[in-house]
C-alpha positions in Angstrom: 98.9 79.3 124.1 100.4 76.2 122.8 99.0 72.8 122.1 100.7 69.9 123.8 100.7 66.3 122.8 100.4 63.6 125.4 100.7 59.8 125.4 99.5 57.3 128.1 102.2 54.7 128.8 99.5 52.4 130.2 97.0 52.2 127.3 98.9 53.8 124.5 96.2 56.6 124.1 97.5 59.8 122.5 95.8 63.1 122.8 96.5 66.9 122.5 95.7 69.6 125.2 95.5 73.2 124.5 96.9 74.8 127.6 99.0 77.8 129.0 102.8 77.5 129.1 102.6 78.0 132.9 100.0 75.1 133.3 101.0 71.8 134.9 101.2 68.9 132.5 98.4 66.5 132.3 99.1 63.3 134.4 95.8 61.4 134.3 94.7 59.6 131.0 91.2 60.5 129.8 90.7 57.1 128.3 91.9 54.7 131.0 92.1 57.0 134.1 95.6 55.9 135.0 98.4 58.3 136.0 100.9 57.3 133.4 100.6 60.2 130.9 103.7 61.8 129.6 104.1 64.9 127.5 105.6 64.2 124.1 108.3 66.4 122.4 106.5 67.8 119.3 107.6 69.7 116.4 105.5 72.5 117.1 102.7 74.1 115.1 103.5 75.7 111.8 103.3 79.4 111.5 101.3 80.6 108.7 101.4 84.2 107.5 98.4 85.4 105.5 97.7 88.8 104.1 100.0 91.8 103.8 102.1 93.4 106.6 104.9 90.8 107.0 107.6 92.6 105.2 109.7 95.6 106.5 108.6 97.7 103.5 105.0 97.2 104.3 105.2 99.7 107.3 107.5 102.3 105.9 106.5 105.9 106.8 105.2 108.1 104.1 108.3 110.4 104.3 110.4 107.4 103.7 108.5 106.3 100.6 108.7 110.0 99.3 112.5 110.1 99.8 112.9 106.7 98.1 110.8 107.8 95.2 113.0 111.0 94.8 116.2 108.9 94.9 114.8 106.5 92.4 113.7 109.4 90.0 117.1 111.2 90.4 119.0 107.9 89.6 116.9 107.2 86.6 117.5 110.7 85.3 121.2 110.3 85.7 121.3 107.0 84.0 119.4 107.7 80.8 120.1 110.8 78.7 123.1 112.0 80.8 126.5 112.4 79.2 129.8 111.2 80.2 132.9 113.5 79.8 133.4 112.3 76.1 129.6 113.0 75.3 128.4 109.4 75.3 125.1 108.5 77.2 125.6 107.0 80.5 122.3 104.9 80.1 123.0 103.0 76.9 126.7 103.9 76.4 126.1 105.1 72.8 128.2 107.8 71.3 127.1 111.5 71.4 124.3 112.2 68.8 123.1 108.6 68.5 121.4 108.1 72.0 117.7 107.4 71.7 117.1 108.6 75.3 118.3 112.2 74.5 116.6 112.3 71.2 113.2 112.1 73.0 113.9 115.4 74.8 
């Protein structure tokens, strides 16, 4: 439910009212009792997200996470230590026999 801001045209009193969207606007001023209250156009309330759970990746299924991990592992293996057609490493672009990635294996 939103909070609406009102202003009395007779006395200048401004106030806020927490009410349903379907509720009728307030017409009587709580300060002076006259029926000259108007609802003001406000900027609205700020929306504040706290905690986790606000990103698309927060609710991924376990099977999606497992598949992504396999793809990541597969991509990492093909980048470092793999050879191009001329024998150079695809990860560091060093010539065959000088790659530090393949020397570790």
